[in-house]
GUKOLDREN-590675 format. One line per 5 residues: number of its first residue (from 1); their letters; for each residue x, y, z of C-alpha. Coordinates in nm, 3 decimals, padded with zeros to 5 digits. Last residue first. Example, Ala and Ser with C-alpha at 12.3 -4.5 7.8 and 13.67 -1.06 7.14 Angstrom:
GUKOLDREN-590675
2 = SA = 01.367:-00.106:00.714 ~ 01.230:-00.450:00.780
//
This chain:
GUKOLDREN-590675
429 = ARGVT = 00.437:01.975:02.292 ~ 00.514:01.683:02.061 ~ 00.269:01.443:01.897 ~ 00.238:01.635:01.570 ~ 00.536:01.869:01.562
424 = LVTAD = 00.496:02.245:01.599 ~ 00.735:02.510:01.471 ~ 00.651:02.873:01.549 ~ 00.849:03.070:01.294 ~ 01.127:03.328:01.307
419 = PFADS = 01.415:03.091:01.384 ~ 01.317:02.833:01.119 ~ 01.622:02.605:01.080 ~ 01.643:02.578:01.459 ~ 01.312:02.387:01.451
414 = TLLNR = 01.479:02.092:01.280 ~ 01.225:01.920:01.060 ~ 01.126:01.560:01.006 ~ 00.876:01.467:01.277 ~ 00.615:01.362:01.017
409 = GDVIV = 00.328:01.609:01.059 ~ 00.556:01.907:01.105 ~ 00.338:02.213:01.154 ~ 00.509:02.536:01.053 ~ 00.372:02.870:01.164
404 = RASPL = 00.492:03.222:01.082 ~ 00.625:03.150:00.734 ~ 00.771:03.469:00.588 ~ 01.001:03.273:00.356 ~ 00.948:02.896:00.336
399 = DAATL = 01.250:02.766:00.143 ~ 01.478:03.035:00.286 ~ 01.360:02.941:00.637 ~ 01.524:02.604:00.592 ~ 01.428:02.265:00.450
394 = ERYEA = 01.688:01.986:00.457 ~ 01.466:01.718:00.608 ~ 01.210:01.798:00.339 ~ 01.421:01.635:00.069 ~ 01.390:01.297:00.239
389 = HDAQV = 01.018:01.295:00.165 ~ 00.816:01.232:00.480 ~ 00.479:01.341:00.344 ~ 00.235:01.587:00.508 ~ 00.455:01.871:00.631
384 = IAVDV = 00.230:02.171:00.691 ~ 00.349:02.522:00.605 ~ 00.182:02.845:00.716 ~ 00.205:03.212:00.622 ~ 00.367:03.163:00.284
379 = STGLE = 00.622:03.339:00.066 ~ 00.755:03.152:-00.237 ~ 01.102:03.002:-00.195 ~ 00.976:02.650:-00.257 ~ 00.741:02.651:-00.553
374 = HATFG = 00.378:02.559:-00.497 ~ 00.140:02.381:-00.732 ~ -00.232:02.445:-00.717 ~ -00.407:02.115:-00.649 ~ -00.684:01.913:-00.814
369 = LEALE = -00.487:01.592:-00.864 ~ -00.453:01.675:-01.234 ~ -00.313:02.012:-01.125 ~ -00.048:01.833:-00.921 ~ 00.051:01.637:-01.231
364 = ARDYM = 00.067:01.951:-01.442 ~ 00.282:02.133:-01.188 ~ 00.536:01.852:-01.155 ~ 00.518:01.572:-00.900 ~ 00.801:01.389:-00.719
359 = PDHVT = 00.936:01.693:-00.532 ~ 00.590:01.759:-00.384 ~ 00.440:02.099:-00.313 ~ 00.076:02.188:-00.259 ~ -00.102:02.525:-00.247
354 = VDAGE = -00.387:02.638:-00.025 ~ -00.550:02.978:00.030 ~ -00.712:02.920:00.369 ~ -01.081:02.970:00.446 ~ -01.106:02.716:00.728
349 = AILAE = -01.296:02.472:00.503 ~ -01.012:02.512:00.253 ~ -00.767:02.396:00.519 ~ -00.978:02.091:00.606 ~ -01.004:01.989:00.241
344 = VTPFV = -00.631:02.037:00.188 ~ -00.559:01.809:00.484 ~ -00.827:01.558:00.379 ~ -00.661:01.523:00.035 ~ -00.295:01.546:00.136
339 = GSFAT = -00.334:01.256:00.378 ~ -00.291:01.018:00.088 ~ -00.560:00.756:00.035 ~ -00.369:00.643:-00.276 ~ -00.139:00.931:-00.371
334 = EKVGG = 00.159:00.743:-00.515 ~ 00.503:00.860:-00.620 ~ 00.691:00.692:-00.337 ~ 00.996:00.848:-00.173 ~ 00.810:00.964:00.134
329 = RYSAG = 00.463:00.839:00.207 ~ 00.107:00.914:00.093 ~ 00.241:01.134:-00.184 ~ 00.115:01.492:-00.209 ~ 00.385:01.634:00.015
324 = LVVVR = 00.436:01.973:00.172 ~ 00.101:02.146:00.219 ~ 00.144:02.518:00.163 ~ -00.079:02.766:00.340 ~ -00.139:03.132:00.254
319 = AGELG = -00.382:03.256:00.516 ~ -00.711:03.414:00.402 ~ -00.903:03.270:00.699 ~ -00.656:03.048:00.884 ~ -00.711:03.158:01.243
314 = GLAGK = -00.499:03.253:01.544 ~ -00.176:03.137:01.383 ~ -00.092:02.876:01.647 ~ -00.452:02.763:01.693 ~ -00.516:02.733:01.320
309 = ALGVT = -00.194:02.539:01.263 ~ -00.277:02.294:01.540 ~ -00.632:02.261:01.403 ~ -00.487:02.168:01.063 ~ -00.311:01.882:01.239
304 = YAPMA = -00.634:01.766:01.404 ~ -00.812:01.782:01.067 ~ -00.540:01.560:00.915 ~ -00.552:01.328:01.219 ~ -00.924:01.244:01.216
299 = ANAER = -00.887:00.942:00.985 ~ -00.637:00.797:01.230 ~ -00.877:00.817:01.522 ~ -01.165:00.678:01.317 ~ -00.957:00.380:01.204
294 = AARVV = -00.843:00.323:01.562 ~ -01.200:00.332:01.695 ~ -01.320:00.086:01.429 ~ -01.043:-00.163:01.500 ~ -01.103:-00.151:01.875
289 = TADPD = -01.481:-00.183:01.828 ~ -01.461:-00.503:01.623 ~ -01.839:-00.556:01.612 ~ -01.852:-00.512:01.234 ~ -01.644:-00.829:01.183
284 = NWLYL = -01.639:-00.928:00.814 ~ -01.682:-00.575:00.675 ~ -01.471:-00.458:00.968 ~ -01.183:-00.667:00.833 ~ -01.222:-00.511:00.490
279 = RPYVP = -01.225:-00.169:00.656 ~ -00.908:-00.259:00.845 ~ -00.763:-00.344:00.503 ~ -00.810:00.001:00.351 ~ -00.630:00.264:00.560
274 = ICHGG = -00.324:00.040:00.610 ~ -00.303:-00.106:00.260 ~ -00.340:00.106:-00.053 ~ -00.158:00.404:00.091 ~ -00.222:00.657:00.363
269 = VAIGP = -00.219:00.704:00.740 ~ -00.213:01.073:00.822 ~ -00.062:01.357:01.027 ~ 00.166:01.147:01.241 ~ 00.213:00.941:01.554
264 = RHIHS = 00.485:00.675:01.569 ~ 00.447:00.303:01.634 ~ 00.454:00.141:01.979 ~ 00.629:-00.197:01.988 ~ 00.642:-00.279:02.360
259 = YPQSN = 00.719:-00.630:02.485 ~ 01.094:-00.605:02.427 ~ 01.155:-00.306:02.660 ~ 01.343:-00.026:02.484 ~ 01.012:00.036:02.307
254 = SAEIV = 00.876:00.228:02.604 ~ 01.173:00.464:02.617 ~ 01.161:00.538:02.246 ~ 00.785:00.588:02.268 ~ 00.819:00.832:02.559
249 = QFVDI = 01.092:01.025:02.379 ~ 00.867:01.050:02.076 ~ 00.579:01.157:02.300 ~ 00.760:01.470:02.416 ~ 00.544:01.576:02.711
244 = GAKAA = 00.380:01.915:02.773 ~ 00.054:01.764:02.894 ~ -00.150:01.879:02.596 ~ 00.114:01.747:02.354 ~ 00.131:01.418:02.544
239 = FAGFQ = -00.245:01.368:02.514 ~ -00.245:01.420:02.139 ~ 00.062:01.201:02.098 ~ -00.078:00.913:02.303 ~ -00.390:00.927:02.087
234 = NALGI = -00.179:00.922:01.774 ~ 00.030:00.632:01.906 ~ -00.288:00.434:01.976 ~ -00.414:00.500:01.625 ~ -00.074:00.398:01.488
229 = NVDRY = -00.101:00.067:01.674 ~ -00.455:00.008:01.551 ~ -00.353:00.079:01.191 ~ -00.048:-00.144:01.221 ~ -00.250:-00.429:01.371
224 = TTEAL = -00.498:-00.393:01.085 ~ -00.214:-00.471:00.846 ~ -00.101:-00.792:01.016 ~ -00.458:-00.902:01.083 ~ -00.591:-00.847:00.731
219 = KAMES = -00.307:-01.050:00.584 ~ -00.349:-01.328:00.840 ~ -00.725:-01.329:00.789 ~ -00.701:-01.424:00.422 ~ -00.448:-01.699:00.502
214 = AEASG = -00.672:-01.837:00.775 ~ -00.971:-01.828:00.540 ~ -00.783:-02.004:00.260 ~ -00.715:-02.290:00.496 ~ -00.433:-02.475:00.671
209 = LDWVG = -00.188:-02.190:00.726 ~ 00.072:-02.338:00.490 ~ 00.395:-02.140:00.532 ~ 00.633:-02.116:00.235 ~ 00.984:-02.011:00.334
204 = NGRAL = 01.156:-01.867:00.641 ~ 01.200:-02.077:00.952 ~ 00.928:-02.194:01.189 ~ 01.103:-02.052:01.494 ~ 01.161:-01.729:01.303
199 = DPRDD = 01.457:-01.523:01.431 ~ 01.696:-01.748:01.237 ~ 01.557:-01.594:00.916 ~ 01.769:-01.708:00.618 ~ 01.659:-01.520:00.310
194 = FELVS = 01.406:-01.686:00.083 ~ 01.397:-01.760:-00.289 ~ 01.074:-01.760:-00.487 ~ 00.942:-01.918:-00.809 ~ 00.990:-02.291:-00.744
189 = EYFDR = 00.903:-02.282:-00.374 ~ 00.593:-02.087:-00.469 ~ 00.469:-02.358:-00.703 ~ 00.546:-02.658:-00.483 ~ 00.372:-02.494:-00.188
184 = AAKAG = 00.072:-02.400:-00.403 ~ 00.037:-02.755:-00.535 ~ 00.058:-02.888:-00.180 ~ -00.211:-02.644:-00.066 ~ -00.435:-02.751:-00.353
179 = AESLG = -00.390:-03.117:-00.265 ~ -00.473:-03.047:00.097 ~ -00.793:-02.874:-00.010 ~ -00.940:-02.523:-00.022 ~ -00.590:-02.383:00.007
174 = GILKP = -00.410:-02.138:00.231 ~ -00.066:-01.997:00.156 ~ 00.166:-01.756:00.333 ~ 00.503:-01.677:00.180 ~ 00.743:-01.608:00.465
169 = YKRLD = 00.906:-01.262:00.455 ~ 01.252:-01.147:00.349 ~ 01.298:-01.283:-00.001 ~ 00.980:-01.134:-00.145 ~ 01.053:-00.821:00.059
164 = EFVRG = 01.375:-00.747:-00.127 ~ 01.214:-00.796:-00.468 ~ 00.920:-00.572:-00.372 ~ 01.125:-00.281:-00.238 ~ 00.967:00.030:-00.390
159 = TLVRE = 00.615:-00.092:-00.326 ~ 00.596:-00.283:00.000 ~ 00.551:-00.657:00.006 ~ 00.319:-00.902:00.180 ~ 00.117:-01.035:-00.115
154 = PSFVL = -00.147:-01.271:00.017 ~ -00.164:-01.637:-00.085 ~ -00.518:-01.766:-00.135 ~ -00.560:-02.100:-00.305 ~ -00.760:-02.265:-00.584
149 = HFDAG = -00.680:-02.598:-00.746 ~ -00.809:-02.737:-01.076 ~ -00.995:-03.043:-01.205 ~ -01.064:-03.227:-00.877 ~ -01.020:-02.972:-00.600
144 = EVLGS = -01.221:-02.713:-00.785 ~ -01.458:-02.864:-01.041 ~ -01.447:-02.753:-01.405 ~ -01.725:-02.608:-01.620 ~ -01.501:-02.306:-01.672
139 = GEELM = -01.729:-02.011:-01.599 ~ -01.937:-02.185:-01.333 ~ -01.637:-02.337:-01.158 ~ -01.440:-02.012:-01.158 ~ -01.735:-01.813:-01.021
134 = PKWRS = -01.818:-02.081:-00.763 ~ -01.456:-02.085:-00.633 ~ -01.399:-01.708:-00.652 ~ -01.691:-01.597:-00.434 ~ -01.751:-01.826:-00.136
129 = RTTGV = -01.416:-02.002:-00.107 ~ -01.177:-01.721:-00.201 ~ -01.396:-01.454:-00.042 ~ -01.421:-01.615:00.303 ~ -01.225:-01.353:00.494
124 = PLTTE = -01.226:-01.018:00.314 ~ -00.957:-01.002:00.048 ~ -00.601:-00.879:-00.007 ~ -00.502:-00.944:-00.370 ~ -00.280:-01.253:-00.394
119 = YAVLT = -00.524:-01.498:-00.553 ~ -00.365:-01.826:-00.658 ~ -00.506:-02.045:-00.938 ~ -00.334:-02.380:-01.001 ~ -00.417:-02.543:-01.334
114 = GPRLG = -00.456:-02.919:-01.386 ~ -00.764:-02.897:-01.606 ~ -00.803:-02.582:-01.817 ~ -00.911:-02.229:-01.729 ~ -00.949:-01.993:-02.024
109 = AAIDR = -01.305:-01.872:-01.967 ~ -01.259:-01.898:-01.591 ~ -00.968:-01.653:-01.602 ~ -01.178:-01.400:-01.796 ~ -01.460:-01.441:-01.543
104 = TASDM = -01.208:-01.388:-01.262 ~ -01.074:-01.070:-01.424 ~ -01.423:-00.923:-01.446 ~ -01.503:-01.018:-01.087 ~ -01.172:-00.867:-00.973
99 = WGFDP = -01.239:-00.537:-01.149 ~ -01.589:-00.507:-01.004 ~ -01.525:-00.642:-00.654 ~ -01.609:-00.312:-00.482 ~ -01.561:-00.362:-00.109
94 = IGDGD = -01.787:-00.164:00.127 ~ -01.587:00.040:00.380 ~ -01.830:00.331:00.385 ~ -01.596:00.551:00.183 ~ -01.570:00.287:-00.088
89 = VFLPV = -01.326:-00.002:-00.100 ~ -01.143:-00.114:-00.414 ~ -00.996:-00.452:-00.496 ~ -00.705:-00.431:-00.738 ~ -00.602:-00.728:-00.957
84 = VVVVA = -00.307:-00.938:-00.839 ~ -00.409:-01.286:-00.959 ~ -00.150:-01.562:-01.002 ~ -00.229:-01.832:-01.257 ~ -00.040:-02.162:-01.280
79 = DSDAV = 00.005:-02.424:-01.552 ~ -00.058:-02.179:-01.833 ~ -00.165:-02.169:-02.200 ~ -00.539:-02.136:-02.137 ~ -00.463:-01.865:-01.881
74 = AASTD = -00.291:-01.652:-02.146 ~ -00.580:-01.695:-02.388 ~ -00.830:-01.593:-02.120 ~ -00.630:-01.288:-02.014 ~ -00.601:-01.138:-02.361
69 = TTATL = -00.444:-00.795:-02.297 ~ -00.094:-00.937:-02.331 ~ 00.253:-00.908:-02.178 ~ 00.546:-01.135:-02.256 ~ 00.810:-01.253:-02.011
64 = RGAAV = 01.068:-01.529:-02.070 ~ 01.174:-01.412:-02.415 ~ 01.532:-01.342:-02.306 ~ 01.493:-00.976:-02.400 ~ 01.179:-00.959:-02.184
59 = VEALK = 01.360:-01.127:-01.893 ~ 01.657:-00.890:-01.904 ~ 01.466:-00.566:-01.959 ~ 01.240:-00.646:-01.666 ~ 01.533:-00.722:-01.433
54 = EQLHA = 01.708:-00.397:-01.525 ~ 01.395:-00.187:-01.493 ~ 01.263:-00.350:-01.174 ~ 01.582:-00.314:-00.970 ~ 01.415:-00.093:-00.707
49 = EGPFP = 01.060:00.008:-00.793 ~ 01.037:00.387:-00.821 ~ 00.908:00.457:-01.168 ~ 00.600:00.324:-01.352 ~ 00.556:00.156:-01.691
44 = ERGDN = 00.895:-00.022:-01.674 ~ 01.046:-00.062:-02.019 ~ 01.124:-00.391:-02.194 ~ 00.933:-00.296:-02.507 ~ 00.681:-00.568:-02.418
39 = ITAVT = 00.633:-00.388:-02.088 ~ 00.549:-00.060:-02.258 ~ 00.304:-00.230:-02.495 ~ 00.121:-00.403:-02.209 ~ 00.098:-00.081:-02.008
34 = SANVD = -00.046:00.099:-02.310 ~ -00.297:-00.180:-02.369 ~ -00.434:-00.153:-02.013 ~ -00.648:-00.460:-01.944 ~ -00.350:-00.654:-01.809
29 = AGLVD = -00.215:-01.006:-01.853 ~ 00.150:-01.096:-01.795 ~ 00.257:-01.422:-01.954 ~ 00.551:-01.591:-01.789 ~ 00.782:-01.871:-01.902
24 = HGRSA = 00.981:-01.989:-01.599 ~ 01.355:-01.951:-01.545 ~ 01.365:-01.803:-01.196 ~ 01.390:-01.455:-01.348 ~ 01.052:-01.516:-01.511
19 = FQVAL = 00.886:-01.565:-01.172 ~ 01.049:-01.250:-01.034 ~ 00.952:-01.048:-01.341 ~ 00.589:-01.156:-01.306 ~ 00.598:-01.068:-00.937
14 = PLGIK = 00.752:-00.728:-01.015 ~ 00.464:-00.670:-01.261 ~ 00.190:-00.779:-01.022 ~ 00.293:-00.560:-00.729 ~ 00.309:-00.214:-00.885
9 = GLGVV = 00.053:-00.305:-01.147 ~ 00.056:-00.583:-01.404 ~ -00.275:-00.752:-01.320 ~ -00.315:-01.122:-01.402 ~ 00.013:-01.311:-01.377
4 = TIKM = 00.013:-01.615:-01.604 ~ 00.266:-01.893:-01.551 ~ 00.412:-02.162:-01.776 ~ 00.644:-02.404:-01.597
//
């Protein structure tokens, strides 16, 4: 089978490699010429994805994966097209379809009869049917369901462990017709392998949810659930701290019963998924008060954490404050919707002198993000842990000399390591 993957980012490229590793001929299409050239050299364009480099080098050397900037030409030579182009959301939660619209027009220009088109980018409910179908039909002159098939099949993987997650979780599909759903099932069963999951009554593999809308909603639901759960945990944590209760002990106790799955409180919810997809859901369902309240609660956590530091120090005007972690989560070099931005903003608003440290970013990279880099061992008044990098678990007073207040936003630190500082943990009294 010949397959085109449109969008060679942190999800699209591993997908292309996965398909090629199953013996198919894959064309990877991307608008970034530098990314295309790097891939064609057999080199990964971004670090941190387990097993990507060795798998990429193998399939490129074997001639099973080639990258190109000509999406239309690639589509014209393919039996299946998988779309993983970013969808952006503005501060008001309004989706910006610009990149996806452009990619869809390019796909339409090359679309030929008999092709399966699968969108994997997370979308508001109804987008596949109401936006992509007419756009593909208009640009190609073909009719969906008769000349080509269109389905939605959300990516459900986490960057850094894409290949592992592809095997672990069922592949959800939803077509606009029964024939399209069957084509999608046949396709994904040929490009993926699945781990045995005896815990799933339905078994692991390709799951047809009956419609594109159900598949779209499933991805929004599973991610919005996490945001709502974290919002609840954050509210539990704020109350527990006031009441002198260790919320982490409470959560551990609650989750010992099989009907409770409370997440953990923390300084911020970042990344491409959890802060974004609830907004896509709210775009469809603006009356979802629970979802909106959770999103607001989580968005308020950086300022809440800065407030803990302010209260403990007695004010932050002129204080030297280091924020530990630019990444949105530990071990991943990515700042999408990272809590570092609102945390630094809140500190500056209080008059603090702010620096940022992250073991995954050098000085120049931090400067590009708008931050002044910090070196561990430099004197500070306050430190705030924002990202749960493994390196931060080993921090001691020698790394943060003269620090009077340390606020641990990720429950990483051992307070005994800082005998002369007040150590606070978000969610713990």
